[in-house]
C-alpha positions as CSV (number, residue, x, y, z in Angstrom):
1,M,3.9,4.5,40.9
2,G,0.7,5.1,42.2
3,T,0.2,8.6,41.7
4,E,-2.5,10.7,40.7
5,H,-0.8,11.5,37.2
6,E,0.2,8.1,36.6
7,E,-3.2,7.2,37.1
8,R,-5.1,9.6,34.7
9,R,-2.2,8.4,32.0
10,A,-3.3,5.2,32.5
11,A,-7.1,6.1,32.0
12,R,-6.1,7.6,28.6
13,G,-5.1,4.8,26.8
14,V,-1.6,2.9,27.7
15,R,-1.3,0.4,24.7
16,G,-1.1,-3.3,25.7
17,P,0.3,-6.0,23.2
18,G,-1.5,-6.0,19.1
19,R,-2.7,-2.4,19.8
20,T,-2.0,0.3,17.2
21,A,-1.1,3.7,18.0
22,R,-2.9,6.2,16.6
23,G,-1.6,9.3,18.8
24,G,-3.3,11.9,21.0
25,A,-6.4,12.7,18.9
26,A,-7.4,9.3,19.2
27,A,-7.1,8.7,22.9
28,R,-9.6,11.7,23.3
29,R,-12.0,10.3,21.3
30,G,-12.5,7.5,24.4
31,R,-9.5,4.8,23.3
32,T,-9.6,1.8,25.2
33,A,-7.7,2.0,28.2
34,V,-5.2,-0.5,29.4
35,L,-4.0,-1.0,33.1
36,L,-1.2,-2.7,33.9
37,S,-1.1,-5.0,37.0
38,C,2.0,-4.7,39.5
39,A,4.8,-6.7,37.8
40,G,5.7,-8.1,41.3
41,V,3.7,-8.4,44.8
42,L,7.0,-7.5,46.9
43,L,7.4,-3.9,45.2
44,A,6.1,-0.7,46.7
45,G,3.4,0.6,44.4
46,C,0.3,-0.4,42.1
47,A,-1.6,0.6,38.8
48,S,-4.3,2.2,38.4
49,M,-8.1,0.6,39.3
50,P,-11.7,1.0,37.8
51,D,-13.3,2.8,40.1
52,S,-16.9,1.7,39.5
53,G,-18.1,-1.8,39.3
54,D,-19.6,-5.0,41.4
55,V,-16.9,-6.8,43.1
56,T,-16.4,-10.6,41.7
57,A,-14.7,-13.6,42.6
58,V,-11.5,-14.4,40.3
59,D,-11.2,-17.3,38.8
60,Q,-7.9,-18.6,39.1
61,P,-6.1,-17.9,35.4
62,P,-4.0,-20.2,33.1
63,R,-0.5,-19.6,34.8
64,S,1.2,-20.3,31.5
65,D,4.4,-18.8,29.9
66,G,4.2,-15.3,28.8
67,D,0.8,-14.7,31.0
68,S,1.5,-10.6,30.3
69,Q,-0.8,-9.8,33.0
70,V,-2.6,-7.1,30.9
71,R,-6.0,-6.2,31.4
72,V,-8.3,-3.9,29.0
73,Y,-11.1,-1.7,30.2
74,G,-13.3,-0.2,28.0
75,V,-13.8,3.8,28.8
76,P,-16.9,5.5,28.4
77,P,-18.6,7.9,26.1
78,Q,-17.4,11.1,26.0
79,D,-20.0,14.2,26.1
80,G,-20.8,15.3,22.5
81,A,-18.7,12.9,20.6
82,Q,-19.5,12.7,17.1
83,P,-20.8,9.4,15.2
84,T,-17.9,8.4,13.5
85,N,-15.7,8.3,16.9
86,I,-18.7,6.8,18.8
87,V,-18.7,3.7,16.0
88,R,-14.6,3.4,17.2
89,S,-14.7,4.1,20.9
90,F,-17.9,1.2,20.7
91,L,-15.3,-1.1,18.7
92,D,-12.5,-0.5,21.2
93,A,-14.7,-1.3,23.9
94,T,-15.5,-4.8,22.6
95,T,-11.8,-5.4,23.4
96,S,-11.9,-5.3,26.8
97,D,-11.7,-8.1,29.8
98,E,-15.1,-7.2,31.1
99,A,-17.4,-10.1,31.3
100,D,-20.7,-9.0,29.7
101,F,-19.2,-5.8,27.8
102,R,-20.7,-3.3,30.2
103,T,-18.6,-0.2,29.1
104,A,-19.6,-1.3,25.7
105,R,-23.3,-0.9,25.9
106,M,-22.8,2.4,27.2
107,Y,-22.7,3.4,23.4
108,L,-25.9,2.0,22.7
109,A,-29.1,3.4,22.6
110,K,-31.9,2.3,25.0
111,S,-33.3,-0.2,22.4
112,A,-30.1,-1.9,21.4
113,K,-29.0,-2.2,24.7
114,Q,-31.6,-4.8,24.8
115,T,-31.5,-6.9,21.8
116,W,-27.8,-7.0,20.4
117,R,-25.9,-10.5,21.3
118,P,-22.6,-10.0,21.5
119,F,-22.1,-13.8,21.7
120,L,-24.0,-14.9,18.8
121,V,-20.4,-15.0,16.4
122,T,-17.3,-13.3,16.2
123,N,-16.0,-12.1,12.7
124,V,-11.9,-12.1,12.7
125,L,-10.4,-10.0,10.1
126,Q,-7.2,-9.4,9.1
127,E,-6.9,-6.0,10.8
128,R,-9.5,-4.0,12.8
129,P,-12.3,-2.6,10.9
130,K,-12.1,0.6,9.0
131,S,-15.4,2.5,9.8
132,E,-16.1,5.3,7.2
133,P,-19.5,7.8,7.2
134,E,-21.8,6.7,4.5
135,A,-21.0,7.9,1.3
136,H,-24.7,9.1,0.5
137,P,-26.8,10.2,3.3
138,S,-30.7,8.6,2.7
139,R,-32.7,12.2,3.1
140,E,-35.4,9.7,4.9
141,D,-33.5,9.6,7.9
142,A,-32.0,13.0,8.8
143,N,-31.7,12.7,11.9
144,G,-29.8,9.5,12.2
145,Y,-26.2,8.8,11.2
146,T,-25.1,5.8,9.1
147,V,-21.3,4.6,9.7
148,T,-19.9,1.4,7.3
149,L,-17.4,-1.3,8.8
150,S,-15.4,-2.8,5.9
151,G,-12.4,-5.1,6.2
152,S,-10.9,-8.6,5.1
153,Q,-12.7,-11.3,6.9
154,V,-10.4,-14.4,7.8
155,A,-12.4,-16.6,10.2
156,T,-15.3,-16.8,12.4
157,V,-16.5,-18.2,15.6
158,D,-19.8,-19.5,15.9
159,A,-22.0,-19.1,19.4
160,N,-20.6,-22.4,20.7
161,H,-17.3,-21.1,20.0
162,A,-16.3,-23.3,17.0
163,Y,-13.9,-21.5,14.6
164,T,-13.9,-21.7,10.6
165,P,-11.9,-20.2,8.2
166,E,-13.5,-18.0,5.9
167,E,-11.7,-15.6,4.0
168,Q,-14.1,-13.0,2.3
169,P,-15.0,-9.2,1.9
170,Y,-16.6,-7.7,4.9
171,R,-19.0,-5.4,5.4
172,A,-21.6,-4.2,8.0
173,T,-23.5,-1.1,8.9
174,I,-24.4,0.5,12.0
175,H,-26.9,3.5,12.7
176,L,-27.0,6.0,15.3
177,I,-29.4,8.8,16.6
178,K,-29.7,11.2,19.1
179,E,-30.4,10.5,22.3
180,G,-31.4,13.7,24.3
181,D,-28.0,15.6,22.6
182,Q,-25.6,12.4,22.9
183,W,-25.2,10.0,19.5
184,R,-26.0,6.4,20.3
185,I,-26.2,3.3,18.4
186,D,-29.7,1.9,17.6
187,R,-28.7,-0.8,14.9
188,L,-25.9,-2.6,14.4
189,P,-25.3,-6.4,13.6
190,D,-24.9,-8.9,16.4
191,G,-21.4,-10.4,17.3
192,L,-18.3,-8.8,17.3
193,V,-15.7,-7.6,14.7
194,L,-12.6,-8.1,16.0
195,G,-9.2,-7.7,14.2
196,Q,-6.6,-10.9,14.2
197,S,-4.3,-9.1,16.8
198,D,-7.1,-8.5,19.5
199,F,-8.7,-11.9,18.8
200,Q,-5.0,-13.6,19.6
201,R,-5.1,-11.4,22.7
202,I,-8.6,-12.0,24.1
203,Y,-9.3,-15.9,23.0
204,R,-7.6,-18.9,23.6
205,S,-7.7,-22.3,21.9
206,V,-8.7,-24.6,24.2
207,N,-9.6,-28.8,23.7
208,K,-13.0,-30.0,24.9
209,Y,-13.0,-33.5,25.3
210,Y,-16.0,-36.4,24.4
211,F,-16.0,-39.7,24.0
212,A,-15.8,-41.8,20.5
213,S,-18.8,-42.9,19.4
214,Y,-18.6,-45.8,17.0
215,K,-22.2,-46.9,16.5
216,S,-22.3,-49.7,14.7
217,E,-19.3,-51.1,15.2
218,S,-19.5,-50.1,18.9
219,D,-20.1,-53.7,20.0
220,D,-16.2,-54.5,19.0
221,P,-14.0,-55.1,22.0
222,K,-11.5,-52.9,20.2
223,A,-13.9,-49.8,20.6
224,G,-13.8,-49.1,23.5
225,K,-15.9,-46.4,25.2
226,N,-13.6,-44.6,27.0
227,V,-11.4,-43.5,23.9
228,L,-11.8,-39.3,24.0
229,V,-11.7,-37.0,21.2
230,A,-10.4,-33.7,21.1
231,D,-13.1,-30.9,20.3
232,P,-11.3,-27.1,19.9
233,V,-13.2,-24.5,20.7
234,Y,-12.0,-20.5,21.3
235,L,-12.6,-18.9,24.6
236,R,-11.9,-15.6,26.3
237,Q,-8.8,-16.6,28.5
238,R,-9.3,-13.9,30.9
239,I,-13.1,-14.0,31.5
240,K,-13.4,-16.8,34.5
241,P,-11.2,-19.5,31.9
242,I,-11.6,-22.7,33.9
243,T,-15.6,-22.1,34.6
244,S,-16.0,-20.9,31.0
245,S,-14.4,-24.3,29.4
246,V,-16.5,-26.0,31.9
247,E,-19.5,-24.5,30.7
248,A,-18.4,-25.1,27.4
249,L,-18.1,-28.7,27.9
250,L,-21.6,-29.1,29.3
251,T,-23.1,-27.8,26.0
252,G,-22.0,-30.7,24.0
253,P,-19.9,-31.3,21.2
254,T,-19.1,-28.8,18.1
255,D,-21.4,-29.2,15.2
256,W,-18.7,-30.7,13.3
257,L,-18.1,-33.4,15.7
258,N,-21.3,-34.1,17.5
259,R,-22.0,-37.4,15.1
260,V,-19.0,-39.2,16.1
261,T,-18.6,-38.2,19.5
262,S,-20.9,-38.2,23.3
263,S,-20.6,-36.7,26.5
264,A,-21.0,-39.0,29.5
265,F,-22.8,-35.9,31.1
266,P,-27.0,-36.4,31.2
267,P,-28.9,-33.6,29.1
268,G,-29.1,-30.2,30.5
269,T,-26.6,-30.8,33.3
270,R,-25.1,-27.4,34.4
271,L,-22.8,-25.7,37.0
272,A,-24.2,-25.2,40.2
273,A,-21.2,-23.3,41.4
274,H,-20.1,-20.9,38.9
275,D,-16.9,-19.4,40.4
276,L,-14.3,-22.7,39.3
277,A,-10.6,-22.5,40.5
278,L,-8.1,-24.8,41.4
279,D,-7.2,-24.9,45.3
280,D,-3.4,-24.9,46.8
281,S,-3.3,-28.3,45.8
282,N,-4.3,-27.9,42.4
283,A,-7.5,-30.1,42.8
284,L,-11.0,-28.8,41.5
285,Q,-14.4,-29.1,43.1
286,V,-17.0,-28.9,40.7
287,K,-20.6,-28.7,42.0
288,L,-23.4,-29.7,39.3
289,S,-27.1,-29.2,39.1
290,K,-29.4,-32.2,39.9
291,Q,-29.2,-34.0,36.4
292,A,-25.8,-35.7,37.5
293,V,-26.8,-36.5,41.1
294,N,-28.3,-39.8,39.9
295,T,-25.4,-41.4,37.9
296,D,-23.2,-44.3,38.8
297,T,-20.0,-44.6,39.4
298,D,-18.5,-45.4,36.1
299,Q,-20.7,-42.7,34.6
300,C,-19.5,-40.4,37.0
301,K,-16.0,-40.9,36.3
302,R,-16.3,-40.8,33.0
303,M,-17.9,-37.1,33.2
304,A,-15.0,-36.3,35.4
305,A,-12.4,-37.7,32.9
306,Q,-14.2,-35.3,30.3
307,L,-13.7,-32.3,32.8
308,F,-10.1,-33.5,34.0
309,F,-9.2,-33.3,30.3
310,T,-10.9,-30.0,29.5
311,V,-9.8,-28.0,32.3
312,Q,-6.2,-29.4,32.0
313,D,-5.8,-28.2,29.1
314,M,-6.8,-24.4,30.0
315,T,-4.2,-24.8,32.6
316,R,-1.9,-26.1,30.8
317,A,1.5,-24.9,33.0
318,S,-0.6,-26.0,36.2
319,K,-0.9,-29.9,36.7
320,I,-4.0,-31.0,38.1
321,S,-4.1,-33.2,40.9
322,E,-7.5,-34.5,40.8
323,V,-11.3,-33.7,40.2
324,E,-14.0,-34.1,42.1
325,L,-17.6,-33.9,41.1
326,Q,-20.5,-32.7,44.0
327,D,-24.3,-32.1,43.6
328,P,-25.5,-28.7,44.6
329,K,-25.2,-28.9,48.1
330,G,-21.5,-30.1,48.2
331,N,-21.4,-33.8,48.5
332,S,-19.4,-35.7,46.9
333,L,-20.3,-37.7,43.9
334,C,-16.8,-39.4,42.7
335,T,-13.3,-38.4,42.5
336,L,-10.5,-38.8,39.3
337,T,-7.1,-38.4,40.2
338,Q,-4.9,-37.6,37.7
339,D,-3.2,-41.5,38.0
340,Q,-6.6,-42.7,37.1
341,A,-7.3,-40.2,34.4
342,D,-3.9,-41.2,32.3
343,R,-4.3,-45.0,33.5
344,D,-8.1,-45.5,32.2
345,F,-8.7,-42.5,29.9
346,S,-5.6,-41.5,27.8
347,A,-6.3,-41.7,23.8
348,P,-5.2,-44.7,22.3
349,G,-1.8,-44.9,21.2
350,R,-0.4,-43.0,24.7
351,T,-0.7,-46.2,26.5
352,G,1.8,-48.4,27.7
353,H,4.3,-48.3,24.5
354,S,7.5,-46.3,23.8
355,G,6.5,-45.4,20.5
356,R,9.7,-45.3,19.1
357,E,10.6,-43.3,15.8
358,Y,11.1,-45.6,12.3
359,F,12.3,-45.3,9.0
360,I,13.4,-47.2,5.8
361,D,17.1,-46.9,5.8
362,A,19.9,-47.1,2.5
363,E,19.6,-50.7,2.9
364,N,15.7,-51.3,2.3
365,R,15.5,-51.8,6.1
366,V,13.0,-51.0,8.3
367,V,14.7,-49.3,11.3
368,A,13.9,-48.4,14.9
369,M,15.0,-45.8,17.0
370,S,14.4,-44.6,20.6
371,D,14.6,-41.2,21.8
372,S,18.0,-42.2,23.9
373,A,19.4,-44.2,20.9
374,S,22.7,-43.6,19.4
375,R,21.9,-45.2,15.8
376,P,18.9,-47.0,14.6
377,A,18.6,-51.0,14.5
378,P,16.3,-53.3,12.2
379,V,13.3,-54.0,13.7
380,R,12.6,-58.2,14.1
381,G,10.1,-59.8,11.5
382,P,10.7,-59.6,7.6
383,F,10.8,-56.1,7.3
384,G,13.8,-55.6,8.4
385,T,15.9,-57.5,6.8
386,G,15.8,-55.8,3.7
387,K,14.4,-58.4,1.2
388,T,11.2,-56.8,0.4
389,P,11.7,-53.2,-0.7
390,L,9.5,-50.3,0.5
391,R,7.9,-47.2,-0.4
392,S,6.6,-46.5,2.7
393,V,5.6,-48.1,5.9
394,A,3.7,-47.8,9.0
395,I,3.5,-49.3,12.9
396,S,0.7,-50.4,14.7
397,H,-0.2,-48.3,17.8
398,G,1.0,-51.5,19.8
399,E,4.2,-52.0,18.3
400,T,3.5,-55.2,17.3
401,A,2.9,-55.2,12.9
402,A,3.8,-53.0,10.5
403,A,2.2,-52.7,7.2
404,G,4.3,-51.8,4.2
405,V,3.8,-50.1,0.6
406,S,6.4,-52.0,-2.2
407,A,8.9,-50.0,-3.8
408,D,6.6,-49.2,-7.1
409,G,3.5,-48.7,-4.9
410,K,1.3,-51.5,-6.4
411,Y,1.7,-54.0,-3.3
412,L,0.5,-53.5,0.5
413,Y,2.1,-56.4,2.8
414,V,1.9,-57.0,6.4
415,A,3.8,-58.4,8.7
416,G,4.3,-58.8,12.4
417,L,7.3,-57.6,13.9
418,E,8.8,-60.9,16.1
419,D,11.5,-62.7,15.2
420,G,9.9,-65.7,12.5
421,A,7.2,-63.3,11.5
422,E,6.7,-64.2,7.6
423,R,5.8,-61.6,5.0
424,G,3.3,-63.6,3.2
425,G,1.7,-62.5,0.0
426,P,0.1,-59.2,-0.7
427,L,-3.1,-58.0,1.0
428,L,-4.2,-55.4,-1.6
429,T,-2.7,-54.7,-5.1
430,S,-2.9,-51.5,-6.6
431,A,-5.7,-50.9,-9.6
432,G,-4.0,-49.1,-11.9
433,A,0.5,-49.3,-12.9
434,A,2.0,-46.6,-10.4
435,K,3.9,-44.4,-12.9
436,N,6.1,-42.2,-10.1
437,A,5.6,-41.6,-6.6
438,D,2.6,-39.8,-6.6
439,E,0.5,-43.2,-7.8
440,G,-0.4,-46.6,-6.8
441,L,-0.9,-47.0,-2.9
442,T,-0.5,-44.2,-0.5
443,A,1.4,-44.8,2.9
444,P,-0.8,-46.8,4.8
445,S,-2.2,-45.8,8.8
446,W,-3.1,-47.6,11.5
447,D,-5.9,-46.2,13.8
448,G,-6.0,-47.1,17.6
449,L,-8.6,-49.4,17.2
450,G,-5.9,-52.0,15.1
451,D,-7.3,-51.3,11.7
452,L,-5.2,-50.2,8.7
453,W,-6.5,-47.3,6.6
454,I,-4.8,-47.2,2.6
455,A,-5.7,-45.1,-0.4
456,D,-5.5,-46.3,-3.6
457,R,-4.4,-43.8,-6.4
458,D,-5.6,-44.7,-9.5
459,A,-5.2,-42.3,-11.9
460,H,-9.1,-42.5,-13.0
461,R,-10.7,-43.0,-9.5
462,S,-9.0,-42.8,-6.1
463,R,-10.3,-45.1,-3.5
464,L,-10.2,-45.0,0.6
465,L,-9.9,-48.7,1.7
466,R,-10.1,-50.3,5.3
467,M,-8.5,-53.5,6.5
468,R,-9.6,-54.9,9.9
469,E,-6.9,-55.5,11.9
470,G,-4.8,-55.1,9.1
471,K,-5.5,-58.6,7.9
472,G,-9.3,-58.4,6.7
473,D,-10.9,-58.1,3.3
474,P,-10.7,-54.4,1.9
475,E,-13.5,-52.6,2.5
476,E,-14.0,-49.3,0.6
477,V,-15.0,-46.5,2.7
478,S,-17.3,-43.7,0.8
479,V,-15.9,-40.1,0.6
480,P,-18.8,-37.7,-0.7
481,G,-17.2,-34.5,-0.7
482,L,-14.1,-35.6,-2.9
483,G,-15.9,-35.3,-6.1
484,D,-13.8,-35.2,-8.7
485,R,-10.4,-34.3,-6.5
486,R,-7.7,-37.2,-6.2
487,I,-6.3,-38.1,-2.6
488,K,-2.8,-38.1,-2.3
489,A,-1.9,-38.8,1.5
490,I,-3.8,-39.9,4.4
491,K,-3.2,-40.0,7.9
492,V,-5.9,-41.4,10.3
493,A,-6.2,-40.2,14.1
494,A,-5.7,-42.4,17.0
495,D,-9.3,-42.5,18.2
496,G,-10.5,-43.4,14.4
497,V,-13.1,-40.8,14.1
498,R,-11.2,-38.4,12.5
499,I,-8.6,-38.8,9.1
500,A,-6.6,-36.1,7.9
501,V,-6.4,-36.2,3.5
502,L,-4.1,-34.4,1.1
503,V,-6.4,-33.7,-1.8
504,E,-5.0,-33.0,-5.1
505,D,-7.2,-30.4,-7.2
506,K,-6.0,-29.3,-10.7
507,G,-2.4,-29.3,-10.1
508,R,-3.1,-27.4,-6.1
509,T,-2.5,-30.0,-2.9
510,T,-4.7,-29.1,0.2
511,L,-4.8,-31.0,3.8
512,Q,-8.6,-31.3,4.3
513,L,-9.8,-33.2,8.1
514,G,-13.0,-35.6,7.5
515,R,-15.6,-37.3,10.0
516,V,-15.7,-41.2,10.0
517,E,-19.0,-42.3,10.3
518,R,-19.8,-46.2,10.9
519,D,-23.1,-46.7,10.0
520,G,-25.2,-50.2,8.6
521,T,-25.1,-53.2,11.1
522,S,-22.4,-54.4,13.3
523,V,-22.5,-57.6,10.8
524,H,-22.3,-54.9,7.5
525,P,-20.9,-51.8,9.0
526,V,-21.5,-48.6,6.3
527,L,-18.1,-46.2,6.6
528,S,-17.7,-43.0,5.2
529,V,-15.8,-39.8,5.5
530,Q,-18.0,-37.2,5.4
531,E,-17.7,-32.9,5.9
532,L,-14.1,-32.5,4.3
533,R,-12.8,-29.1,5.9
534,P,-10.0,-27.2,4.9
535,I,-7.0,-27.6,8.2
536,A,-4.7,-25.3,6.4
537,P,-6.0,-23.0,3.8
538,Q,-3.4,-20.8,3.6
539,L,-1.0,-23.4,2.1
540,E,-1.8,-24.3,-1.6
541,D,0.8,-26.5,-1.9
542,V,0.9,-29.5,1.0
543,V,3.6,-31.9,0.9
544,A,2.9,-34.1,4.1
545,A,1.2,-33.8,7.3
546,S,1.1,-35.8,10.5
547,W,-0.9,-36.1,13.4
548,A,0.9,-34.3,16.4
549,G,-1.6,-34.2,19.4
550,G,-5.1,-34.6,20.3
551,S,-6.5,-31.6,18.2
552,R,-3.1,-30.7,16.2
553,L,-1.0,-31.7,13.0
554,V,2.2,-30.9,12.0
555,V,2.2,-29.9,8.4
556,V,4.6,-29.0,5.7
557,G,3.4,-26.8,2.6
558,R,4.0,-23.7,0.7
559,E,1.5,-20.6,0.5
560,A,0.8,-19.1,-2.9
561,G,4.5,-17.4,-4.4
562,G,5.9,-18.5,-1.0
563,V,8.8,-21.0,0.0
564,Q,8.3,-24.5,2.3
565,Q,7.5,-23.7,5.7
566,M,6.7,-26.2,8.3
567,Q,4.4,-24.9,11.1
568,F,1.4,-26.7,13.8
569,M,-2.3,-26.3,12.7
570,E,-5.3,-26.9,15.0
571,T,-8.0,-29.1,13.3
572,D,-10.5,-26.3,13.2
573,G,-8.2,-24.8,10.8
574,S,-6.9,-22.0,12.8
575,A,-3.1,-21.6,13.8
576,S,-1.6,-23.4,16.5
577,D,0.0,-21.6,19.4
578,A,2.3,-24.4,20.0
579,Q,5.9,-22.8,19.4
580,T,7.3,-21.5,16.2
581,L,9.0,-24.1,14.6
582,P,12.6,-24.3,13.0
583,G,13.3,-24.3,9.2
584,V,14.5,-27.4,7.5
585,N,15.8,-27.9,3.7
586,G,13.5,-29.7,1.5
587,V,11.0,-31.7,3.4
588,K,9.2,-34.6,1.6
589,A,7.9,-36.4,4.7
590,V,7.5,-35.6,8.5
591,A,6.2,-37.5,11.5
592,A,5.2,-36.6,14.7
593,S,3.6,-38.2,18.0
594,E,0.3,-37.7,19.3
595,D,2.5,-37.2,22.8
596,E,3.2,-34.1,22.0
597,T,7.0,-34.5,24.3
598,R,7.7,-36.5,21.6
599,P,10.6,-34.5,18.7
600,L,9.4,-34.3,15.5
601,I,11.1,-36.1,12.4
602,A,11.2,-35.4,9.1
603,D,13.2,-36.8,5.7
604,A,15.1,-33.8,4.0
605,T,17.7,-32.8,2.4
606,E,20.4,-33.8,5.2
607,G,18.6,-37.2,5.4
608,I,16.7,-38.1,8.4
609,V,16.6,-35.1,10.8
610,R,15.2,-35.5,14.2
611,L,13.9,-32.0,16.3
612,P,13.9,-32.6,20.2
613,P,11.9,-30.5,22.1
614,D,13.6,-27.4,22.3
615,A,16.5,-28.0,20.1
616,N,17.1,-27.5,17.1
617,W,17.2,-30.0,13.6
618,K,19.7,-33.2,13.9
619,T,20.6,-35.7,11.1
620,V,19.7,-39.4,12.4
621,A,20.8,-40.9,9.2
622,K,22.4,-39.2,5.8
623,D,20.4,-41.9,4.0
624,G,16.6,-42.8,4.5
625,T,13.1,-42.1,4.0
626,A,9.4,-42.5,5.3
627,P,10.0,-41.6,8.7
628,V,7.0,-42.5,10.8
629,Y,5.7,-43.4,14.9
630,P,3.5,-45.7,15.3
631,G,0.4,-44.5,13.7
C-alpha cells in the first residue's frame, strides 16, 4: 500500500458503492475518483490523499453500522476535453464529498461560477442522467455547444432539505462556450441532478424536532408545551453531519409542518462556532449567536431538547450524554442531560407505560400480551369478557381505556380497562348500514392528548370525527383535500398533529399523511386535516399502516402488478433506511409501537404473528384479529 502506482490508480477512478463501471475510456474523461481510507489504524500504509485544498476541522461523523469510510473526490477537467465529456465529468464531480463543490466549479465558465446555486434543489432520478448533444444545433450559436440531460425523476429535495416524491420525466439543457481554448459550462440549471444510488450514498434522512403547536387548544392541560414532533429532512451525511443537522434545525420547520409546530430558538439564532463534534464522553457543546443569550432557563432547556434529539438522530449509534448551550464567548446558558431529555421531552405515548400488545382473540375477548409473556391474557373490564363482539379495538396511550367497534361496524363503544368498569351505550352510531368489512366505522385511534379519532365510511360520504377524551360528543373534522375520495382507515400520531389516512379512489387505496390544524377558539375549536400528501406513492393498493417511530410508518401494500410487501416508509414519502422486513403471508392488519425497539405484530394467514428485533415472524395465536399497540 502507499505506492506511487496505487496513488495514480486511485486518481484514475476506483469505484465506490453505487457506482456504475464505464471502463477505461470513462476514467480518461475525468471520472470521479474515490479514495479509500485505511481499513485499520494499526495496519501499515494508507490510501492516496488530495494534494491541494485547505485544512479544515473534521466533524465527528455518525458512527453507524455499515459506514464504509469511502470518500469521493472530483477530478479536475482535462485539457482539450470535448463538451459532452466536460458535462459528464462535471456531473461526476457533483457527486463528490466536497463541501463547496470546488472541483465541480472548475468546469464552469467565469460567469457561471458566480451564479450557479447547487443547494437550491436536488433532482433525484431513477438513474444517472443521460447526456446527449443537441440534435439540431442553432446556427446563431456557432461558437457554443448545448448538451441535453434527460431521465426519469422520482423526487426533489428543496433548499430547506425537504424531500418530495415527484415522478415525472426530467429534461434540462447545459450550454458550453470556449474560454481560451477550453470548453466550459456557462449556462446550467441551478441545483443538482443525481441518480438514486448516488443520492442514497451522499444523503441521509435525519429528523429535526420542533414543538407541537395546538393553537386554539393550547390552553388545554392535556396539550403540553413540550411535545416534540419529528420533521424529516435529507442532509449530506459526510459533510460535517452534526454541524449541518444543527444548522438545519435552526432554519425552522419545513413548510409542511410549519403551521402546526414551533421552535424554542429565538428568530435569527445561528451557530457561533461551526465545527461541532461530540467529546470523549459523548457530550456536545454548542455556541449560539447573541439572539439566544437572553432566554430563561425553561426556554433554554426546550432549545437544548430540540438540539439533543436532532443530533441524536444524526448520530444514531452514539448515545449523547448531554448537550450544553453556550453564548458566543463560551459561557454556559444551560445543560440538558440524557435522563432529563428522556424524562421531560419524550414523545407522548412513550413515557412511563409498558405499551403492551393487544388483539381480539377467537372468543371475542380483547387480550393483552407483553414481550416476555408466553400467552395473552384477557384485559380487565367489559372488553375482556367476550360479551361484546368487536371488529376492531384501540387502546389509549395510558392503557386506561379501550375503544371498540362492534362486529357489524355500526357502533363505537368506550370502556375502562379496570375491574368493575361498565361498557355503556354506543358513543357513536354509523350513518349507514355496514354490508361488509370495508363499510361502517373504521378502527378507532387515540392520540397522546387522550382524544379519540374515527371515520364513518358511509357509502355516500365518509366523515372524520374526534371525541375529546374519548367521551365527548363527536366533532366532525373537515378534510378539504379529500374531495370525492373515501376514507378507508386512519391512524393518528401520538403528537396529535399528524394523521395517516388510507384513501380509496376508484378501486385504488393509497396512504396519505395529513396535518391536523386547530383553529377557532378555545371554546369552539375548528379542526381540519390539511395538505394530504402521499407516503408510499409506489404502492397502489395499501392494506394497512401503523406509526413505527417519530417520522416512520410500517406499510403493507402492493405495487402495480406486484405481490404484497411490508416496508418502512418515512412521512415525507421516501423509503426508510430501516432494516428490510422478512415476508409474511396474507397480512390484513399490522401494528407497530412508536418506540422503535418494540416488535411488530400482524394479522396474517398464520394467525397473530410477532416480529421481534433481529428475528423472524413467530405465531402468537392461531386465531385472532385486529392487533394493536396503544394509540
